[in-house]
C-alpha positions as CSV (number, residue, x, y, z in Angstrom):
1,X,0.1,0.0,0.0
2,X,3.0,2.4,0.7
3,X,6.5,2.4,0.9
4,X,9.2,4.1,3.4
5,X,11.7,5.0,0.6
6,X,12.4,1.1,0.6
7,X,13.7,-1.7,-1.6
8,X,13.9,-5.5,-0.7
9,X,17.1,-7.0,0.0
10,X,15.6,-10.5,-0.5
11,X,18.9,-12.3,-0.6
12,X,19.5,-11.8,3.1
13,X,15.8,-12.5,4.3
14,X,15.4,-15.6,6.4
15,X,13.6,-18.3,4.4
16,X,10.1,-17.8,3.7
17,X,9.8,-14.1,5.4
18,X,8.1,-11.4,3.6
19,X,7.0,-7.9,4.6
20,X,3.6,-7.0,5.9
21,X,1.3,-6.2,2.7
22,X,0.5,-2.7,3.9
23,X,3.9,-1.6,4.9
24,X,7.2,-2.1,3.2
25,X,10.6,-2.1,4.8
26,X,13.3,0.6,5.3
27,X,15.7,1.0,2.6
28,X,18.5,-1.6,3.0
29,X,17.2,-3.6,6.0
30,X,16.5,-7.4,6.0
31,X,14.2,-9.8,7.8
32,X,15.9,-11.5,10.7
33,X,13.1,-13.0,12.4
34,X,9.2,-13.4,11.8
35,X,6.1,-14.6,13.5
36,X,2.5,-14.5,12.8
37,X,-0.4,-15.3,15.6
38,X,-3.7,-15.8,14.1
39,X,-5.4,-14.5,17.4
40,X,-3.9,-13.2,20.5
41,X,-3.7,-10.3,22.8
42,X,-1.7,-7.2,22.4
43,X,-0.9,-4.4,24.6
44,X,-0.7,-0.9,23.2
45,X,1.1,1.8,25.1
46,X,-0.6,5.1,26.0
47,X,0.3,8.1,28.2
48,X,-1.7,8.9,31.2
49,X,-1.0,11.8,33.3
50,X,2.4,11.6,31.7
51,X,3.0,8.1,32.9
52,X,3.0,5.1,30.7
53,X,-0.4,3.1,30.7
54,X,-1.5,0.3,28.5
55,X,-4.6,-1.2,26.8
56,X,-5.6,-4.3,25.2
57,X,-6.5,-5.1,21.6
58,X,-7.0,-8.4,20.1
59,X,-6.7,-9.9,16.8
60,X,-4.3,-11.3,14.3
61,X,-0.7,-10.4,15.1
62,X,2.3,-10.1,12.7
63,X,5.8,-9.4,14.1
64,X,8.6,-8.8,11.7
65,X,12.2,-7.8,12.9
66,X,14.5,-6.1,10.5
67,X,18.2,-5.4,10.8
68,X,19.7,-2.3,9.1
69,X,23.0,-1.0,8.4
70,X,25.1,1.2,10.9
71,X,25.1,4.3,8.7
72,X,21.3,4.8,9.4
73,X,20.3,6.4,12.7
74,X,17.3,5.5,14.7
75,X,15.8,8.8,14.0
76,X,16.2,8.5,10.3
77,X,14.4,5.2,10.1
78,X,11.7,6.6,12.6
79,X,11.1,9.6,10.5
80,X,10.7,7.5,7.3
81,X,8.1,5.3,9.0
82,X,6.3,8.2,10.5
83,X,6.0,10.1,7.0
84,X,5.1,7.1,5.2
85,X,2.2,6.2,7.7
86,X,0.9,9.8,7.8
87,X,0.9,9.8,3.9
88,X,-1.0,6.5,3.8
89,X,-3.7,8.1,6.1
90,X,-2.8,6.5,9.3
91,X,-3.3,8.3,12.6
92,X,-0.4,8.7,14.7
93,X,-1.3,7.6,18.2
94,X,1.9,7.9,20.3
95,X,5.7,8.5,20.0
96,X,8.2,8.0,22.4
97,X,12.0,8.4,22.7
98,X,14.6,8.7,25.4
99,X,13.8,12.4,25.7
100,X,10.2,12.1,26.5
101,X,10.3,8.7,28.2
102,X,12.3,7.9,31.4
103,X,12.2,4.0,31.1
104,X,13.9,1.3,29.2
105,X,11.0,0.5,26.7
106,X,13.1,-2.5,25.5
107,X,13.2,-4.2,28.8
108,X,9.5,-3.2,29.8
109,X,7.7,-3.5,26.5
110,X,9.3,-6.5,24.9
111,X,11.2,-8.4,27.5
112,X,8.5,-9.2,29.9
113,X,8.5,-6.6,32.7
114,X,5.8,-4.5,31.2
115,X,4.2,-6.8,28.6
116,X,5.4,-10.3,28.7
117,X,3.0,-11.5,25.9
118,X,4.7,-9.3,23.5
119,X,8.0,-10.6,24.4
120,X,10.7,-10.7,21.8
121,X,12.4,-14.0,20.8
122,X,15.3,-14.8,22.8
123,X,17.7,-15.6,19.9
124,X,21.5,-14.7,20.0
125,X,21.4,-12.7,16.7
126,X,19.3,-9.9,18.2
127,X,21.7,-9.7,21.3
128,X,24.6,-7.4,20.3
129,X,25.8,-4.8,22.6
130,X,23.0,-2.3,23.3
131,X,24.5,1.0,22.3
132,X,23.8,4.2,24.2
133,X,20.0,3.4,25.0
134,X,18.7,5.1,22.0
135,X,15.2,4.0,20.8
136,X,12.0,5.2,19.4
137,X,8.5,4.0,19.7
138,X,5.8,4.8,17.2
139,X,2.1,3.5,17.1
140,X,-0.3,4.3,14.4
141,X,-3.9,3.3,13.4
142,X,-6.3,3.2,10.3
143,X,-9.7,1.6,9.6
144,X,-9.4,-0.4,6.5
145,X,-12.9,-1.9,4.9
146,X,-14.2,-1.7,8.4
147,X,-11.3,-3.2,10.3
148,X,-8.9,-1.3,12.6
149,X,-5.3,-1.7,11.8
150,X,-2.7,-0.9,14.2
151,X,1.0,-0.5,13.6
152,X,3.6,-0.4,16.0
153,X,7.3,0.2,15.2
154,X,10.1,0.1,17.8
155,X,13.5,1.1,16.7
156,X,16.4,0.5,19.0
157,X,20.2,1.0,18.5
158,X,22.5,-2.0,18.9
159,X,25.6,-2.6,17.0
160,X,23.2,-1.7,14.3
161,X,19.5,-0.3,14.2
162,X,17.0,-3.2,15.0
163,X,13.5,-2.4,13.9
164,X,10.7,-4.4,15.6
165,X,7.6,-3.9,13.4
166,X,4.1,-5.3,14.9
167,X,0.8,-5.1,13.0
168,X,-2.5,-6.0,14.7
169,X,-5.6,-6.6,12.7
170,X,-8.3,-6.3,15.3
171,X,-10.9,-9.0,15.4
172,X,-13.1,-10.6,17.7
173,X,-12.4,-14.3,18.5
174,X,-14.0,-16.8,16.4
175,X,-14.6,-19.7,18.8
176,X,-16.9,-21.5,16.5
177,X,-20.2,-22.9,17.7
178,X,-20.3,-23.6,21.4
179,X,-20.9,-27.1,21.7
180,X,-22.4,-29.5,24.6
181,X,-18.9,-30.7,25.3
182,X,-17.6,-27.0,25.8
183,X,-20.3,-26.3,28.1
184,X,-19.6,-29.4,30.1
185,X,-16.0,-28.6,30.3
186,X,-16.2,-24.8,30.9
187,X,-19.1,-24.9,33.4
188,X,-17.5,-28.0,35.4
189,X,-14.2,-26.2,35.5
190,X,-14.9,-22.6,35.7
191,X,-18.5,-22.4,37.0
192,X,-19.5,-20.3,33.9
193,X,-19.1,-20.1,30.2
194,X,-19.3,-17.2,27.7
195,X,-21.5,-17.6,24.7
196,X,-20.8,-15.5,21.6
197,X,-23.2,-17.5,19.4
198,X,-26.4,-16.0,20.4
199,X,-27.1,-12.7,18.3
200,X,-29.2,-9.8,18.6
201,X,-30.0,-6.6,16.5
202,X,-28.1,-3.6,17.8
203,X,-30.1,-2.1,20.9
204,X,-32.5,-4.8,20.9
205,X,-33.4,-8.0,22.8
206,X,-35.0,-10.1,20.0
207,X,-33.0,-13.2,19.2
208,X,-31.7,-13.7,15.6
209,X,-32.6,-17.0,13.8
210,X,-29.0,-17.7,13.4
211,X,-28.7,-18.3,17.2
212,X,-30.9,-21.5,17.0
213,X,-27.9,-24.1,16.9
214,X,-26.3,-22.6,19.8
215,X,-29.6,-22.5,21.8
216,X,-30.1,-26.0,20.9
217,X,-26.8,-27.2,22.2
218,X,-27.3,-25.1,25.6
219,X,-30.7,-26.8,26.0
220,X,-29.3,-30.1,25.5
221,X,-26.8,-29.4,28.3
222,X,-29.6,-28.0,30.6
223,X,-31.7,-30.8,30.1
224,X,-29.1,-33.2,30.8
225,X,-28.6,-31.5,34.3
226,X,-32.0,-31.0,35.5
227,X,-31.3,-31.0,39.1
228,X,-28.8,-27.9,38.8
229,X,-29.9,-24.3,38.5
230,X,-28.1,-21.6,36.4
231,X,-28.0,-17.8,35.8
232,X,-28.3,-16.5,32.3
233,X,-26.3,-13.2,32.4
234,X,-26.5,-10.6,29.9
235,X,-23.5,-8.5,29.2
236,X,-23.0,-5.4,26.8
237,X,-20.2,-3.1,25.9
238,X,-20.0,0.6,26.9
239,X,-21.7,2.1,24.0
240,X,-24.7,4.1,25.0
241,X,-26.1,5.0,28.4
242,X,-25.3,3.1,31.6
243,X,-28.7,2.4,32.8
244,X,-30.1,1.6,29.3
245,X,-27.4,-1.0,29.1
246,X,-28.3,-2.5,32.3
247,X,-32.0,-2.8,31.1
248,X,-30.9,-3.9,27.8
249,X,-28.7,-6.7,29.1
250,X,-31.5,-7.9,31.5
251,X,-34.0,-8.1,28.6
252,X,-31.6,-10.1,26.4
253,X,-30.9,-12.6,29.3
254,X,-34.8,-13.0,29.7
255,X,-35.3,-13.4,26.1
256,X,-32.8,-16.3,26.2
257,X,-34.4,-17.9,29.2
258,X,-37.9,-17.5,27.5
259,X,-36.5,-19.1,24.3
260,X,-35.0,-22.2,26.1
261,X,-38.1,-22.7,28.0
262,X,-40.8,-22.3,25.4
263,X,-39.0,-23.7,22.4
264,X,-36.4,-26.2,24.0
265,X,-38.4,-27.6,26.8
266,X,-35.9,-26.4,29.5
267,X,-37.5,-26.2,33.0
268,X,-38.3,-22.8,34.0
269,X,-37.2,-23.4,37.7
270,X,-33.6,-24.2,36.3
271,X,-33.2,-20.6,35.2
272,X,-32.7,-17.0,36.3
273,X,-32.1,-14.3,34.1
274,X,-29.7,-11.3,35.2
275,X,-28.3,-8.2,33.5
276,X,-24.9,-6.9,34.1
277,X,-24.9,-4.3,31.3
278,X,-21.2,-3.1,31.0
279,X,-20.0,-3.6,34.6
280,X,-18.2,-6.8,34.0
281,X,-16.0,-6.4,30.9
282,X,-13.4,-9.1,29.9
283,X,-11.6,-6.8,27.7
284,X,-11.0,-3.1,27.0
285,X,-14.0,-1.1,25.6
286,X,-11.5,1.1,23.8
287,X,-11.5,-1.1,20.7
288,X,-13.8,-2.8,18.4
289,X,-12.4,-6.2,19.3
290,X,-12.7,-5.4,22.9
291,X,-16.4,-4.5,22.7
292,X,-17.2,-7.7,20.7
293,X,-15.7,-9.8,23.5
294,X,-17.8,-7.8,25.9
295,X,-20.9,-8.3,24.3
296,X,-22.0,-11.8,25.4
297,X,-24.3,-14.1,27.1
298,X,-22.9,-16.2,30.1
299,X,-24.4,-19.4,31.7
300,X,-23.4,-19.1,35.3
301,X,-23.8,-21.9,37.9
302,X,-26.1,-21.0,40.9
């Protein structure tokens, strides 16, 4: 999609490695390491009251590490990426370097102290002597075809510039249809299970037709455990008014109870509806992926 005044040095790349499709490499650098996770959590940095904070986003994560030549400065590489991202319509979210950030980001962000899930690989080839502590951190965001794409670039000065490039494509977790086995395992081990296969129109409590298979599996589990009682708990994200979300979550929970009793022969005395609204998030509401995880129905042991 755009280039950072860049050409490929393919003969030096590790086998099978390639640039992220939307962002090319800095001129003369080569890929030393690459990893792709189809779905995982990722912690973005933010500044709150002039102190580092973090928030979670979830989705497909691509990490590429480039090694560049000694004649290129950290600042030169940073400006190249910053200009290219701006020109491509990305919004710059945060920039940090040793002049405005009094922490060692290499240690805190990538080596486990601040964000262990983003830890860099422990290979010797990225462990030359760390020279003068110079670094830059740049994060940016753009919505492309309805999907939020985050880019995080961390450049540190070792014996040569090391560029850690992360791209996060935000998405909700695709768990697939909840099965009776899932219900049996999660409820017996954890006392509850989150259901993402029951669908409602935005702002409404009527259950969509595509929820029928999930409801059928839930009913099968409940009918096999008729001596037990359960809460059906509705959850929302933080969009809209707080009181309205509490009311909506309760109405959705009650709609699920009514559907299970009237259509799937579940005993009414087994179930009680409850609405938690936005009070019990399982992810940040600052991203679309987090909001999708928070919109759910849970089955909880009484």
